[in-house]
C-alpha positions as CSV (number, residue, x, y, z in Angstrom):
1,M,122.5,94.0,92.7
2,G,119.1,94.3,94.1
3,E,116.9,95.3,97.1
4,Y,115.3,92.6,99.3
5,G,112.8,93.2,102.0
6,Y,112.3,91.1,105.2
7,H,109.4,91.3,107.6
8,R,108.4,89.2,110.6
9,T,105.4,89.3,113.0
10,S,105.2,88.0,116.5
11,T,102.1,85.9,116.4
12,K,99.8,84.2,113.8
13,E,97.1,86.7,114.6
14,Q,99.1,89.6,113.3
15,H,99.1,90.5,109.7
16,L,102.2,91.0,107.6
17,D,100.5,93.4,105.2
18,R,101.5,96.7,107.0
19,G,105.2,96.0,107.0
20,I,105.1,94.7,103.5
21,E,103.3,97.7,102.2
22,E,105.8,100.1,104.0
23,I,108.7,98.4,102.3
24,K,107.0,98.4,98.9
25,K,106.1,102.1,99.2
26,F,109.6,103.1,100.2
27,C,111.1,101.3,97.2
28,Q,108.5,102.8,94.8
29,D,109.0,106.3,96.2
30,N,112.8,106.0,95.9
31,Q,112.8,104.1,92.6
32,L,114.6,101.0,94.1
33,N,114.6,97.6,92.4
34,L,112.7,95.5,94.9
35,V,113.4,91.9,93.9
36,N,111.4,90.1,96.7
37,I,110.1,90.4,100.2
38,F,110.7,87.4,102.6
39,T,108.3,86.9,105.5
40,D,108.2,84.8,108.7
41,Q,105.7,84.5,111.5
42,R,106.9,83.7,115.0
43,T,104.6,81.9,117.4
44,G,104.9,81.5,121.2
45,K,108.4,81.7,122.6
46,N,110.1,80.4,119.4
47,F,112.1,82.5,117.1
48,N,112.3,80.2,114.1
49,R,112.8,82.1,110.9
50,P,113.2,79.7,108.0
51,R,112.6,82.3,105.3
52,Y,115.1,84.7,106.9
53,T,117.6,81.9,106.9
54,V,117.1,81.2,103.3
55,L,117.4,84.9,102.5
56,V,120.7,85.4,104.3
57,E,122.3,82.1,103.5
58,D,121.2,81.5,99.9
59,V,119.9,84.7,98.4
60,L,121.7,87.9,99.5
61,R,125.0,88.7,97.8
62,E,127.6,91.4,98.1
63,G,126.2,94.7,96.8
64,D,122.6,93.8,97.6
65,T,120.4,95.8,100.0
66,L,118.3,94.4,102.8
67,I,115.3,96.6,103.9
68,V,113.4,96.1,107.2
69,T,110.8,98.3,108.9
70,E,112.2,98.0,112.4
71,L,115.4,96.5,114.0
72,D,113.5,94.0,116.2
73,R,112.7,92.1,113.0
74,L,116.3,90.8,113.1
75,G,116.5,89.3,116.5
76,R,114.9,88.6,119.9
77,N,117.3,90.8,121.9
78,K,120.1,93.3,121.5
79,K,122.8,90.7,121.2
80,D,120.9,88.8,118.4
81,I,120.1,92.0,116.6
82,L,123.7,93.3,116.6
83,E,125.0,89.8,115.5
84,Q,122.6,89.9,112.5
85,I,123.7,93.4,111.7
86,R,127.4,92.3,111.6
87,R,126.4,89.1,109.7
88,I,124.7,91.2,107.0
89,R,127.5,93.6,106.7
90,D,130.1,90.8,106.5
91,I,128.3,89.6,103.4
92,G,128.7,93.0,101.9
93,V,125.0,93.8,102.1
94,R,123.7,97.2,102.9
95,L,121.1,97.3,105.7
96,M,118.3,99.9,105.5
97,V,116.0,100.3,108.5
98,L,112.9,102.4,107.7
99,E,112.6,103.7,111.3
100,L,116.2,104.9,111.2
101,P,116.6,107.7,108.6
102,T,120.4,107.8,108.8
103,T,120.5,104.2,107.5
104,L,118.6,105.3,104.4
105,M,121.4,107.7,103.3
106,D,123.7,106.3,100.6
107,L,127.1,107.2,102.2
108,S,129.0,105.8,99.3
109,K,128.1,108.9,97.3
110,M,129.6,111.3,99.9
111,D,132.8,113.0,98.7
112,N,133.9,114.4,102.1
113,A,135.7,111.5,103.8
114,M,135.4,113.1,107.3
115,A,131.7,113.7,106.9
116,K,131.3,110.1,105.7
117,L,133.2,108.8,108.8
118,M,131.0,110.9,111.1
119,M,127.8,109.6,109.5
120,E,129.0,106.0,109.7
121,T,129.8,106.6,113.4
122,I,126.3,108.2,114.0
123,N,124.8,105.2,112.2
124,N,126.5,102.7,114.4
125,M,125.5,104.6,117.5
126,M,121.9,104.8,116.4
127,L,121.8,101.1,115.6
128,E,123.2,100.3,119.0
129,L,120.6,102.6,120.7
130,Y,117.7,101.3,118.7
131,A,118.8,97.7,119.4
132,S,118.7,98.4,123.1
133,M,115.3,100.0,122.8
134,A,114.0,97.1,120.7
135,E,115.2,94.7,123.4
136,A,113.5,96.6,126.2
137,E,110.2,96.7,124.2
138,M,110.3,93.0,123.5
139,E,111.0,92.3,127.2
140,K,107.9,94.4,128.1
141,K,105.8,92.5,125.6
142,E,107.0,89.1,126.9
143,K,106.3,90.2,130.5
144,R,102.8,91.3,129.6
145,Q,102.3,88.0,127.8
146,R,103.5,86.0,130.8
147,E,101.2,87.9,133.1
148,G,98.3,87.4,130.8
149,I,98.9,83.6,130.7
150,E,99.3,83.5,134.5
151,M,96.0,85.2,134.9
152,K,94.3,82.7,132.5
153,K,95.8,79.9,134.5
154,R,94.4,81.3,137.8
155,R,90.9,81.7,136.1
156,G,91.1,78.1,134.9
157,E,91.2,79.2,131.2
158,W,94.6,77.7,130.3
159,E,93.1,74.7,128.5
160,D,91.1,77.1,126.3
161,Y,94.2,79.2,125.7
162,G,96.3,76.3,124.7
163,R,100.1,76.0,124.6
164,P,101.8,77.8,121.7
165,A,102.9,75.5,118.9
166,A,106.6,75.1,118.4
167,I,106.2,76.5,114.9
168,A,103.2,77.1,112.6
169,Q,102.5,74.1,110.4
170,E,102.2,76.4,107.4
171,T,105.7,77.8,108.1
172,F,107.1,74.2,108.5
173,D,105.4,73.2,105.2
174,Q,107.0,76.0,103.3
175,A,110.4,75.1,104.7
176,F,110.0,71.4,104.1
177,D,109.2,72.0,100.5
178,R,112.9,72.5,100.1
179,V,113.5,69.0,101.5
180,A,110.9,67.5,99.2
181,A,112.6,69.3,96.3
182,G,116.0,67.8,97.3
183,E,117.5,71.2,98.1
184,L,118.6,70.1,101.6
185,G,118.4,67.2,103.9
186,P,115.8,66.7,106.7
187,T,118.5,66.8,109.5
188,E,119.8,70.1,108.2
189,L,116.3,71.6,108.1
190,R,115.5,70.3,111.6
191,K,118.6,72.0,112.9
192,Q,117.7,75.3,111.1
193,L,114.2,75.2,112.6
194,R,115.7,74.2,116.0
195,L,113.1,71.4,116.5
196,T,113.5,68.2,118.5
197,H,113.4,64.9,116.6
198,S,109.9,64.1,117.9
199,T,108.5,67.5,117.1
200,F,110.1,67.6,113.6
201,Y,108.8,64.2,112.6
202,R,105.3,65.1,113.9
203,Y,105.3,68.1,111.7
204,R,106.7,66.0,108.8
205,K,103.9,63.5,109.3
206,N,101.3,66.3,109.1
207,Y,103.0,67.6,105.9
208,F,102.8,64.3,104.1
209,E,99.2,63.6,105.3
210,K,98.1,67.0,104.0
211,N,99.8,66.5,100.7
212,Q,98.3,63.1,100.3
213,A,94.9,64.5,101.1
214,N,95.4,67.2,98.5
215,V,96.4,64.6,95.9
216,Q,93.3,62.5,96.6
217,S,91.1,65.5,96.3
218,G,92.7,66.6,93.1
219,K,94.1,69.8,94.4
């Protein structure tokens, strides 16, 4: 059994460091065995999370603990978040959310069955509430982003702004390393990343061209 962290940012410009440091500090302060922290970066309207997929499908096992800083790291809306919470619990993994103190309590050590039931009920209510709040906040951010893009279009600055990439090339490269290593097939990865055939093979072409260039330069 071990503790795993997961953190995701909304755009390439944001840094992962703050969330990572929060998770590390929490584990250090509470003497928890932090095995690894998985990170993803979302760009544009896409919510591709290849590292999260690897974490949930291939790494987490019953008895492990998943630590996130905020609930909105798990999904793009309330429905997605609650589905991921159920998915994690079905594996037998404990979810700890640093912004929700009640999820940080180890209820398994409580002797009073009634008190434990009450805390579990409170936890479920708080998770539902915070999932709703996270969805509302994400909707506000997306609205502001849409308004900002619309203003750029009106000012004729859209070409400078550029359309968001389907996925960051670096994120694709990290995921495609598993294909290159023979761990999974390209079709399976394409479906995981939710990319069209043309987009997937464009990224794959860039991947091989970059690797070839690295080989020729001796990197």
